C-alpha positions as CSV (number, residue, x, y, z in Angstrom):
1,A,-124.7,-10.8,190.1
2,F,-122.5,-14.1,190.2
3,D,-122.1,-15.9,193.3
4,G,-119.6,-18.7,192.9
5,T,-115.8,-20.1,192.8
6,V,-113.1,-20.1,190.7
7,T,-110.8,-23.0,190.8
8,G,-107.5,-24.1,188.9
9,A,-104.4,-22.6,187.4
10,L,-104.4,-19.0,186.5
11,E,-104.2,-20.1,182.6
12,D,-107.0,-22.5,183.0
13,P,-109.3,-21.5,185.6
14,Q,-112.9,-23.1,186.0
15,A,-115.8,-21.1,187.5
16,S,-119.0,-22.3,189.1
17,G,-122.0,-20.7,191.1
18,H,-125.4,-19.1,190.8
19,L,-126.2,-16.3,188.4
20,T,-128.8,-13.9,188.9
21,A,-129.6,-10.9,186.5
22,R,-132.4,-8.5,186.6
23,N,-133.8,-5.9,183.9
24,F,-131.2,-6.5,181.3
25,T,-131.4,-6.3,177.5
26,Y,-130.4,-9.0,174.9
27,N,-130.2,-8.2,171.2
28,T,-132.1,-5.0,172.0
29,E,-135.1,-6.8,173.8
30,P,-135.5,-5.9,177.3
31,F,-135.9,-8.9,179.9
32,D,-137.1,-9.0,183.6
33,S,-134.8,-11.7,185.1
34,L,-132.3,-14.7,184.2
35,T,-131.3,-17.1,187.1
36,G,-129.3,-20.3,186.9
37,D,-126.3,-22.5,188.1
38,V,-123.5,-21.7,185.8
39,S,-120.0,-23.4,185.1
40,A,-117.4,-22.3,182.7
41,S,-114.1,-22.8,181.2
42,R,-112.0,-22.2,178.3
43,R,-113.7,-24.8,176.9
44,N,-117.4,-24.7,177.6
45,V,-120.0,-22.7,179.7
46,A,-123.1,-24.5,180.5
47,I,-126.2,-23.4,182.7
48,R,-128.6,-25.6,184.6
49,Q,-131.9,-25.1,186.0
50,G,-132.1,-21.6,184.5
51,S,-135.2,-19.3,184.3
52,V,-135.7,-16.4,182.1
53,T,-138.6,-14.1,182.5
54,H,-140.0,-11.4,179.7
55,G,-143.6,-9.9,180.8
56,Q,-145.7,-13.1,181.0
57,L,-143.2,-15.2,179.5
58,R,-141.2,-17.5,181.6
59,A,-139.0,-20.2,180.1
60,D,-137.2,-23.0,182.1
61,F,-134.2,-24.3,180.5
62,E,-130.6,-25.8,180.4
63,G,-127.8,-25.8,178.0
64,A,-124.3,-26.0,176.9
65,V,-122.0,-24.0,174.3
66,A,-118.6,-25.4,173.7
67,L,-115.7,-22.7,173.6
68,H,-112.4,-22.0,171.7
69,G,-110.3,-20.3,174.3
70,W,-113.2,-18.6,176.1
71,K,-114.7,-17.8,172.5
72,A,-118.0,-18.7,170.9
73,E,-117.9,-19.1,167.3
74,D,-120.5,-20.1,164.8
75,S,-119.0,-23.4,164.5
76,S,-119.3,-24.1,168.3
77,L,-121.5,-26.8,169.4
78,I,-124.7,-26.4,171.4
79,A,-127.0,-28.4,173.2
80,G,-130.0,-27.8,175.6
81,S,-133.5,-28.0,176.4
82,A,-136.3,-25.5,177.3
83,A,-140.0,-25.6,178.4
84,V,-143.0,-22.8,178.5
85,H,-146.3,-22.8,179.9
86,G,-149.4,-20.8,179.2
87,V,-147.6,-18.1,177.5
88,P,-149.5,-15.3,175.5
89,I,-148.8,-16.4,171.7
90,A,-148.8,-12.5,171.1
91,E,-146.2,-11.9,173.3
92,I,-143.9,-14.4,171.6
93,A,-144.8,-13.2,168.2
94,A,-143.8,-9.6,169.4
95,L,-140.3,-11.2,170.8
96,L,-139.5,-12.7,167.4
97,Q,-140.7,-9.6,165.7
98,L,-143.3,-11.3,163.6
99,Q,-146.0,-9.3,161.7
100,Q,-148.5,-11.9,161.3
101,P,-151.5,-11.8,163.6
102,L,-151.5,-14.2,166.4
103,T,-153.4,-14.9,169.5
104,G,-154.0,-17.3,172.4
105,T,-151.6,-19.3,174.8
106,L,-148.8,-21.7,174.1
107,A,-147.0,-24.4,176.1
108,A,-143.9,-26.1,174.5
109,T,-141.1,-28.1,175.2
110,A,-138.0,-28.3,172.8
111,Q,-134.7,-29.6,172.6
112,V,-131.6,-27.8,170.6
113,N,-128.3,-29.0,169.1
114,G,-126.1,-28.2,166.4
115,T,-123.9,-25.3,166.2
116,I,-124.4,-21.5,166.9
117,G,-124.3,-20.9,163.1
118,N,-126.7,-23.8,162.3
119,P,-128.9,-24.6,165.4
120,L,-131.3,-27.7,165.0
121,V,-134.6,-27.3,167.2
122,K,-137.5,-29.8,167.7
123,A,-140.3,-28.8,169.9
124,D,-143.6,-30.2,170.6
125,V,-146.3,-27.4,171.0
126,T,-149.8,-26.9,172.3
127,A,-151.7,-23.7,171.8
128,A,-155.1,-22.9,173.0
129,D,-158.0,-20.5,172.5
130,G,-156.6,-18.2,169.9
131,A,-156.3,-17.1,166.3
132,I,-154.0,-17.6,163.4
133,L,-153.9,-15.3,160.3
134,D,-157.6,-14.3,162.2
135,E,-158.9,-18.0,162.1
136,P,-160.0,-18.7,165.4
137,F,-159.2,-22.3,167.1
138,H,-160.0,-24.0,170.4
139,R,-156.6,-26.0,170.7
140,I,-153.7,-27.0,168.4
141,T,-151.0,-29.4,168.9
142,A,-148.1,-29.8,166.5
143,H,-144.4,-31.0,166.1
144,A,-142.0,-28.2,165.1
145,D,-138.4,-28.4,163.5
146,Y,-136.1,-25.4,163.2
147,T,-133.0,-25.4,160.8
148,G,-131.6,-21.9,161.0
149,T,-133.7,-20.1,158.7
150,T,-136.5,-22.5,158.1
151,L,-139.5,-23.3,160.8
152,S,-141.5,-26.6,159.6
153,I,-144.6,-27.4,161.7
154,T,-146.0,-31.0,161.0
155,N,-148.3,-33.6,162.6
156,A,-150.7,-30.5,163.4
157,Q,-154.2,-31.2,164.7
158,V,-156.5,-28.5,164.8
159,D,-159.9,-28.2,167.0
160,S,-162.0,-25.3,166.0
161,A,-165.7,-24.2,165.7
162,A,-165.8,-25.5,162.2
163,G,-164.2,-28.8,163.2
164,P,-161.4,-31.1,163.5
165,A,-158.6,-30.3,160.8
166,Q,-154.8,-31.1,160.1
167,F,-152.4,-29.0,158.8
168,T,-148.6,-28.4,157.7
169,A,-146.4,-25.1,157.7
170,T,-143.2,-23.9,156.6
171,Y,-142.1,-20.4,157.3
172,T,-138.7,-19.5,155.8
173,H,-136.8,-16.1,156.8
174,A,-133.8,-14.2,156.1
175,P,-131.1,-14.9,158.3
176,N,-131.3,-13.3,161.6
177,R,-134.6,-11.6,160.6
178,F,-137.7,-13.5,161.7
179,D,-139.9,-10.4,160.8
180,T,-139.2,-11.0,157.0
181,G,-140.1,-14.3,155.2
182,R,-142.5,-16.4,153.5
183,L,-145.1,-18.6,155.3
184,R,-146.8,-21.5,153.3
185,F,-149.4,-23.8,154.8
186,Q,-151.9,-26.7,153.7
187,V,-155.1,-27.2,155.5
188,S,-157.4,-30.0,155.3
189,G,-160.5,-31.6,157.3
190,N,-164.3,-31.2,156.8
191,N,-164.1,-31.3,153.1
192,L,-162.0,-28.5,153.3
193,A,-158.5,-28.0,151.6
194,V,-156.4,-24.9,151.5
195,N,-153.2,-24.4,150.2
196,R,-151.8,-20.7,150.9
197,D,-148.5,-18.5,150.6
198,R,-148.1,-15.3,152.4
């Protein structure tokens, strides 16, 4: 449902108001709700104070997309930010169709820019009380960069029963396919050094 107003000439209308959607599907994935304050014209569409829920996942966000005559293209500029708190990592992994075993909870803030065809994402992430590839941890903090087909994790600090450690990781996937790719990571700490490809 959209509760708003439309102003301007017929050939160049501008709309603004509040959007509410319940039990909808995006890219074959069901979502519980979407709300936000929306403004739109033939040149851009923006959402403020947005919130989307999917099971236990709740993300607060805002963003804008440049349009060309009401159409978004691969070259359309994008900008936005988002935050999630206390989300089960397994739920995010399922949403992204990742096959690697991941558990715990996640909090993150992210900024995105670039274009639809080549999004650039920077995020700061904290994960707690979980496991990655069957390796348990108490807490992980890291910075992440995403460039369309590659996710890079840097400055990662791990607190686990084995002691503190540091790691970097890179996951490269096929375009528009998060479930098929190559994971490479390096771990060091407590006289431990591991390099693995999966």
